[in-house]
Every structure is written in structure tokens, then in C-alpha cells.
N, C-alpha and C positions, 0 to 999 in steps of 0.2 A: 254425277257421282252420288254416293250416299254417305251420310254421317252416322257412324256407329257409336253408340253411347258406351262409355266405360265408367261404371259407378264405383266409388269407394265410400263406405260409411265412415263418417267422422264422429267418433263416440265422445260425448260430452263428459265432463269431469264427474266421477261417481257412477258413470254408466247409466244414468237415468234418461238420457236423451241422445239422439243421433241425427245428424244432418247428412246429406248426400253431396259428395263432390262428384260432379258429372263432367267428365272430359270427353272429347270427341276425336275419333279417328276417321280419316277419309278413306273410303273404300270405293273401288270402281263398280259401276253397274255392269251387267252382263254384256250390254251392247258396245262397251268400249273395246272389246277384243275384236280385232279385224280378221275375221276368218278367211276372207278372200285373199288378203295379203299373206296370211299364213300358208294357205294352200299354194300360193305362187312362189313359196320358198323364202319369203321375206319374214323370217321367224322373229327377228328382233323388232322390226318395224311394226309388226302386227300387235305388239304389246306396248307400244309407245304411250298411247293414251292411258292405258291401265297403269303404267309406271308413273306417269305424271300425276294421276289422281292420288296414288299412294304417297307420292313425294310431298303433297300438300301439307300433311301433318307429320312428316318424317323428322324434320329439324325445325324447332320453334325459333322464330325471328332470325332468319338468315341474314348474312351480310347484305345490306341494302345500298351499297355504294355503286351498284350497277343497275341498269334499267330492269334486267331480269330479276334481280334481288328485290327491287321495289315492287314489281308486279307480284312476286311470290308472297311478300309480306302483306300487301293489301289483300291478296286472295286468302291468306291465312286468317286475317282479322275478320273478313266477311264470313268465312266458313264457320269460325267459332260463334260469331254473333248470330248468323242466320239459323244455324242449328239450334242454338239456345233459345232464341225468340220463338221459332216454330214449335219447339218442344214445350215451351211455357204456354203457348196458345192451345196446343193439343191437350195438355193436361187441364187447362181451364175449361175447355169445352166438354170434357167428360162429365163435369158436374154443373156447368152453367150454360145457358143458351144465349145470353145477351152480352155481346162483346162491348157494348157501350158502358157496361158496368165494370169493365176490366180494372180501372184504377181503384175500385173498392177492395179488390182481392189480390192485386199483383203490384209489387214494387220492384223495379229493376235498377240496380245501382251500377253505373258505368265507371269503372276504375281506370282513371287516366283516359287518354284519347284513343287507345287501341280498339275499344269496342264502340267508338262513337258512331259507327255506321248503323248501330242499333236503331237510332231514330228513323232514318229513311227506310230501313228494313221493316220496322213495325208499321210504318205508314203504308209501304208497298203491300204488305200482307192484308191490312185492313181495307185498302182501296181495291186492289186487284183481285183478291181472293174472297173477300167478305162483303163487298159492295158498299162500303162507306164512301161518302163524299170526302174530298181532300181536307177541308177545314175541320170536319168532325174527327177524322183520323189523326190530324195533327194535334188537336186538342187532347184526345185520349192519350196519344203518345207522350205529350208533355207532362200530363198528370201521372203517368206511369214511371217515367224515367227521372233519375237523379244522377248527378255527375260529381265525382271527386277529382279535383285537380291536384296533381302531385308535383308539379314543377313549374318554375318560371323561366326555364331555359328555352329559348326559341327553337333550338334543334329538337327538343323533346316534344314540342307541341306539333304534332304531325301535320304535314301539308302534302297533299297528293296533287300532281299535275292534272289539269282538266283532261289532257290527252289520255293519261293513264286511267283516270277514273272513267272516262267515256268508253275506253276500250274494254275495261274489266267489268264495270258495273254501270252500263248505260242508263238503265231505268233509275238507278239510285241518283245518278247525276241529274236527271230530269227533276226528281223529287227535291234535291238540294237546291236547284235553281228556283223552284217554285217556293220553297221555304224562305229563300233569300228575298224574293219579291213580297211574300206574305209578311215578313218582318217589317218591311217598309210600310206596307199597308196598315199594319197594326200600330206601329210606333212612330211613324212619320219619317221624314228625310233624315239622313245620317251623314256624318263627315266622310269625306273621301277615304277609302282604305279600310273602312269598318264594314264588315259583312262576312258572309260565309264563303265568298269567292273573291279572290284578289290576286293580282299579279300572275294570273294564269293558273292559280292553284285553289283547290278546295281546302279550307282551313278547318281542321278537325276539332280544334279547341273551341272555336266559335260555333261550330255545328253542335257540339255537345252542349254548349251553353243554351242555345236557342231551343233545343229539343228537350230540355230538362226543366222541371219546376223548381229545383233547388240545385245550387252549385256550391260545394264546400271546399275550403282549404283544410289543411291538416295540422296547422298550428296557428296560434293567434297572430303572430307576425306574418306568416305566409298568407293568411286570409286577408289581412289588411293590404298586403302587396298585390294580391289578386284583384282587389277592388281598385287600388290606386294606380298600379302600373300595367297590369295585364289586360283587364277588361274595364277600364274607366268609363267608356261610353256605354257599353252594355249594362254596367251597373246603374248608370243614370236612366237608361231606357227601361230597365227591369228592376226597380228598387226593391230591396228585400230578398232578391233571389240568391245572392251570395251570403253565405254564413260560414261559421267555423265549427269544426269538430276536431279537436286535437287528438292525434293518434294515441294509442295505448298498446301495451303488451300484456300477454297472459302470464300471470305469476305461476300458474300451474306448470307451464313448460319452462319458463325462464328462471325460476328459482327451484320449485319443488322437484322437477325432473332433472334440470341441469346442474343443480347445486344442492344435493341432499343434506350435506352437513350444515350448511347455512339455514336451510329450511327447518331442520330439526332444532337448531338453536333458536330460531324465531318461535317455533311452537313451544319449546321449553320455557321461553321467556314470557310470552303473552297468551299461550294457549292455542287451541285449534280454531279454525274458522276464517283465518286471515286469507286463505287461498281464494275464497269467493267474496270476501269483503276486505279488499286490500287497504282501505282506509284505516283498518285496525292496526296496521304497522306503526301508526303514530304512538301506540302504547309503549313501544320500545324506548321512547325518550324518557319514560318514567324510571328506567333502569340504567341510564347512561353513567351514573356515578358509581356503579358497581364495577370495581376493577376486574372481578371474575368474568363479567360479561365481555369486557374488552379483550381479556386474554383468550376467552373462548372464541370470539370473533377472529382474532389473529390466528388461532389454530385452524379455523375453517378455511382461511385464505391460504395457509401453508399446505393443507391437504389438497386444495384445488390446484396449487402450483405443482405439487408432487404428481398428481394425476396427469397434468398437462405435460410435464417433463417426461414421464414414462411413455405417454402416447406419442410425443414427438420423436422419441428415440425409436420406438417400435415401428412406427409407420413411415417416418421420413429420415431416420438416422441423423436427426438433429439433436445436439447436446447443448443444454443451457443449464445454468445453476438455479437452484431453488431459491437461495438467499439473495434476492435482488428485487428491485422495483420493476414490476412488469408493466410496461408502457405500451399500450396496444391501440392500433388503428386498423379496424376491419370494416371495409365498406367497398362498394363499387368504385373502381378506379376512374376518377374524373378530375380534370384540372381544378374545378371549383372546390372539390373536397380537399385539395391541397396536401396530398401525400408528398408532394414536392417540398413544401415547407417543412414537413416532418423530417424528411431524409436530409435536407440541407442543414437543418439544425443538428441532426445526428452527426454529420460530418464535422460541424463546428465543435461539438463536444469531443469527438475523437482528436481533433487538432489540439484542443486545450489539454486533454490528458497527455498527449505526446509532449507538449511544452512544459507541463507542470504535473508530473506523476503523483505528487502528494496533495495537490490542490491547496497549496499554501499551508500544509500541515494538517488540514481538516480531513483529508481523505475524500475520495469520490464515492457518492452513493452509487452502488452497482446498478446498472440498468440493463434490462433485456427489452430491446425494441422489437415489437412484433407487428408485422404488416400482414394483411390478408385482403383479397379481393381480386376480381377479374375486370379486364377491360373489354369493351366491344371490339369485335374482330377488325373493324376498319378504323379504329381510333388510335392512330400512330403515336400521338403525343402521350397518351396514357400508357401505351406499351413501352415507350422510351423510359418513362418514370419507373415502371416495374423493373426494367432492365437495370436502371441506375441503382435502385434499391438492392438488387441482387449483386451487382458489382461492388457496391459499398460493403455489403455483408462479407463478400469474399476477402476483401482487404482487412476489414476491422476484426473479423473473427479469427484471423490468422496472424494478427499482430501481437507478439508476446508482450509488448509494452502496454497494451490496452485491453486485452481480452478478459482480464479479471475484473474490469470496470465497465465494459460495454460489449454487448452482443447485439447483432442485428439478424433477424430471421424473417423469412417470407415463405411459410409453408405453402406448397402448391395446391391448386384445386380447392380453394376456399368455398365452403358451403355452410348451410345452417347447422349441420351436424358438427362441423369443426367449431363453429361459433359457440356451441354448447360447451365445448371444452375450454375455449379461450376466455370467454367472458367471466366465469367464476374466478379465474386466476388473476384477473386484472387488478392492478392497483390504480392505474391512471388511464382514463378514457380520453382518447384524442377526438375531439369534435371541433375541428378547426377550419371549417369551410369559410369562404369569403362571405361576409355578412350580407344577407339579402338574397342568397342563392340556394340555400337548403330549405326545402319545403317544411320538413319537420325532423325526420330521422326517428328511428325507433331503437337503434343501437345505443344511443345515448341513454335511453330509459333502461334498457337491459343491463348496461354496465352499472348504472347508479343503483338499481335494484339489488345488484350483487355486491355492493359495497366498494365500487371504484369511484374515486373522485374524478371530476371532469376538468380538463383544460379545454377551454373553448371560447368561441366568439359569441356575440349576441345574434345568433342566427337560428332559424327554425325553432324547434322545441327547446333548444338550449335556454332561450329566454324564460320559458315557463319553468324549466327545471331549476334554474338559478333562483327564480322567485320562490319556489317551494322549499329548496334546501337552504337558502340563505346565501348572501354574497360571500360570507366568510368561509363557506364550504364549497366554493367553486373557484377555479383558477381562470379568471377572466383576462382576455387580452384582445387587442386588435381594434380596427376601425368599426364603427357602427354602419348600419345600412346607408344612412344619409351621408356619412363621411366617405364611404366607398364611392358613391355617386360623384361627390365633389372631387375626390382624388383622381378619378378617371378623367375628369375634365382638365386636369393640370398637365401642361406640356412637360414631357420628359420626367414624369413622376417616378418612373422606375429607376432611371439613372440617378436622380437626386437621392432616392432612398438608399441605393447601393453606395453612393459616395459618402453617405453619413454613417455607414455601418462597416467598420473595419472587419468585423467577424464575417459578415456576408461576403465582402470582397475576397477575403482569404479562401472561403469555401468555393466561390465561383472560379477563382483562379486554379484551385486544385482540380476541379472538375474539368475546366477548359484545358489544362495541361496534360490530361490523361492519367492522373493519379489513380483513378479507379477503372481505367480501361487501357492498361499499359500496352496492349497489343494493337490498339486502335485509338490513337491520341485524340482524334477529332470526333469521336463517337457522339459526344454530347454537345457539339458545337452549336447546333440549332437550339437546343434547350438553353444554353448559356446566352446566346444572342437574344432569344426571346425575353429572358430575364432583364437584360440591359435595355432593350428597345421597345418592349411592349408591356409585358407583365399584366395582362388584363385581370388576372385573379389576385393581384396585389400581394404576392408572396414577399417581395422586397419591402413593401410598405409596412407589413405586419411582422417582419422578421425580428426586429429588436424587442418589440413588445412581447412576442412569443418567447424569446430568449429570457426576458425578465420573469415571465410567468413560470418558466421551467426552473429558474433559480428558486422561486418561492416553493415549488414542489419539493426540491431537494431539502430546503430548510425545514419544512414541516415533516417530511418523511423521516428525518433524523430523530424526531420526537415521536417515538412509537405510540405512546398513549394518545397524544394529540391527533395523530393521523387516524388511529382506530376510532376515536370518538367522532371525528368528522365523517369517516366512512359510514359508521352506524347511523349518523344523522341522515345521510343520504338514503340509506335503506328505509329508515323510519318515515321519511317524507315523500315516498314514492306512491302513496295511495292514490293520488289523482291520476296517475298514468297507467291505470289498469285498462285493458281492452274491454272489460265489462262496462266501465263507465262510458267508454267511447261508443260501444254498441248501443247502450241505452240512449245516448244522444242521437244516434242515427235513427233509432226507432221513434223517438219523440219529435225530432226536428224535421225529418225528411220522409220516413216511411209511413208514419202515422199508424203504427201497429203496437200491440201490447204483447208482453212476454207470455208464453204458455207455461213457463216454469213456475 
């Protein structure tokens, strides 16, 4: 088959620079059409190979719960990688003749393990097509490649069976086996289970590590955990290879484009230039005692909510009030991100409003709980949580006793364009993953940049955000990374945590009794059983701490001036989290290049 390039220019801010986003489509070669079968009347069969070639790039990342799905996914990853690496070499050879100097002019960054086959592919091209010996090709490859790790989750660190790899990419399996032996030759014997191949599988995380000269995590905590927990032996064998580059976000998109009123307020307050020098946001703090600035900030938030309310009504026929605290969690659906903790607490709040409509005479802070995000096609537990959120929304939003105080919405088909509408409207950013499981996150940065306060654990980039904005401007809760590890070793920790929390017991009882699934009482029986008997992600252990943090949210939100001041401090202290800073660090620490700007 052939790889057809599809180029999209990505214009830089101000229009002075452009990069090219090159995507690939799989196209059949002419000889894939079987003319003999066609002439024999087998019209469909004659086109089978052609259809299979086109299917390769038809749907990105298919369900890989079947062997066919696994083979297609591995084939897709090889197709992307091989086309890209061959194209890079082709372009290099148009102006250079010596491939031994490739590292002087080319840097390839492997993002996660999906393109990890790039190492064996580059070695294959150098050895089989350009005459290099294996060791020289491996040395060149390591100097060219860098690798960014994005997860500590075992299931996300891809492993392909030797059988599948041998069937799909036999030459690459030979190269991987030789790389594994070379690693022993260079670094000496290693403990059992450490290597590129183990338990009948090729380990793509280890492969990416060995074929890269630098491996980075994406937050300070994450990079420490990559060293300590994920690759401790590799780190000792290759000291200095692992480093940190904390993620960043672009303020041009995530404030100037997504939130024009706030961007205009920032410019009116500190002048122009902050879009490309985000550390200038710190100048906002010189104006925090100006009540006019706080009022103006409150107005930008109201306008963002009005835009969101109108969009929800127009596109999804969802109605929510403007005058409420917008409490938002938008991210991929995964148990470690703990959308379950969020919705269980929402049920607890609904129950409290039902029991005490006036909240002891104080009244309830109105909340709009907004969820967004998709689950992998084969991830049944995550899909059950999505269903529970929607079932809770159906009950809560139609309850006349509570609908003025609490709404729950889950707009379908979440994507980045939807995020541009949700993030500016947020008052509270939910960053509540189990500590030690989130690599970094960038949604947390986008929310804070737009003046949302964070409720979160000490996980991923939350740690650095809290350091920047100050502990008083961050709603912290939950176990730490080390406490999570300790708690998981305790027998019956989930049952003990539930026994200690009357609020959580009431919530789980309501779910188990079918309160939110009246037509199917036991719909969430498995979910409730898991909470009592396993709870790997420690929802029960962190529930009461999360509940107390939400009480602090209510308390501070009632004081409008105090809330607005804290929100503006978050905006002012986001300078570190610019993607410009992140890219400069990649340039200096990994790629060894200078900016042409």
C-alpha cells in the first residue's frame, strides 16, 4: 500500500510563522485489485485487499479487545510511524548525503508509546536500505529519538504479544530482540523481568526508553514517579536519561480566543504582550486592591456563563441558570480520574437539600454540575459511570424540591471546541484523580488561566499549580501518593472507609436500591459492590475529605469579593504554565535546537 500525505499549515500567532501538520491516509497500490477474480465474477472479493488497505486509516484506534482489533491498532501505529520516518529521511537526503550526521539535523519526539516502533523502524531503514551496521544504526537512532511518557497506568503502556508482533512486523521483532541483547551487552546483567521482552510480550514503554537519548515526564511529581516506580532499574542503568518537562497550554487559544472578555480585561489592566510572555500576568497582582477590577472580572465570568447557557440551549436543548456556581469536570472518562467521586458527592448534596431545603437557614449555594468526556469503546466500567451521571441528572433536574439549588448536565460528544465554551464559564475546576495516577493534566491549567479555582488532590501538575497560586487559593483534599500506596495495602480499606461515612453509606444505598434507575433496580449493583469490596481508586477513602473541601468552596463562594480575588490570583500566577515555556524546555533539554523566531 501507499501512504498519501495530507498537509495542513498551522499558522503561528501574528502570522509570521507556519508549521506543517502532516497526516497520512492509506491508499491501495494498483496491484491490490484482483482482476482475475473480478473477471471470474467475484466482484466483491476482487476488491478485498483494496478495501483492507483503505480501512487501515479509516477509524483511528479501533476497539482492541479482540485479536483483530489489536492487529489493526498495531498496523495503524506502524503505518503512521513508518510513513513519517521514511518521509523525514527522504527530506533529509534532498539536502544532505551523510546519514551518520542525521542527529545534527533531525530530532524526533515520540509522544507516548503509540509511535515507539519508530526506533526499530529507523534502525531497519538505516541497516536494510542504507547499509549501516546494526550498532551504528542503533546509536544514530538513540541520538535522534526522544520519548515523552504520559502515563503510569500499566494498561496504557502498550504490550504486544510476540505472536502478533512476529506475524505483523517480523523484521521489527528481530531488531527488538537484538536491541534487548545489546542492552545487556552495554549495561550488564539485569534483574529478571526487566527488558524489552517479557511474559511473551514486547513492552513498548521499555522499547521507547532504550531507543531514546532522553525520556521525560510531564510534571515534577510524574517524572519522579517514572524514576521511582515505572523505570527504577532503567534509571539506574541509564542515569540522567529521565528528566522533567512540565506541560503547558497556549494562552492564545485558551484565553485570547476562548475568552475574549477576560483577555480584553487583562490587556486593559497590564497592557499588551502577555499573550507571548505569559509571566507578565503577574502584574495583575498590583491591581488586586482595585474593587473595579474585581467587579470587571465578575462581569467577564457572567458573560461567559451567558454564552454557555445560550449554546447549551441552542445545541443540546439543555437549560441551566446563569446565577449559580459552575462546577465542571471535563476529561477522558477513566476510573482513576474519579468522575464517580464527583457524582456520588452530587447525590449526597441532593439528599441533603431534600432533608434540609433551607440549609439551616443559610440557604444553598446554587450549583450547576457539568461533566464532559468520552470513554474507550471497550471500557465498560467507565461507560457505567457515564450512565449513572445521566441517570442522576434525570432525577435531580426534574425534582421540584432541588432543581433551583442543583443541576447536573452531561452534554454529549465532548471535544476541544466544547471545552472552549465550558472553561471560561467555570467557577470550580474538578481535578480529583487518585494521587499518583495523573501524569500532569492540562485542563487544570486552562481552568486556572480562566479564573476558576481548583478543588484537587496532590497529583500531576496540581502540585505545581498549588505551589504557584498558593495553598490558600486551592481547595486541597485527599490522600497523598505515599498514603495511597499505604491505604491499598490495608485489608478491607474500602469497607472501613464506608463504615466511617454516613453520607457515603446513604448515597450507596440510594444507588443500590435503584433510586436513579427505577426501571432497573440492580443496574449499578456491580459498581456498588466494587465500592464495598475493592475500590482500587480510593473513592471511599477520599469521600469525606472531598466533602469537607466542597463545604469550604461554598463558604468562600458566598463572599463574592473574596472569591473573585482568589480567582484573579489564579490567573495572575499562571505564567509558568505557558506552552511557550514548555517548548523552550524541550528545545534546550532534549532537541538541542535554537528558535528561529
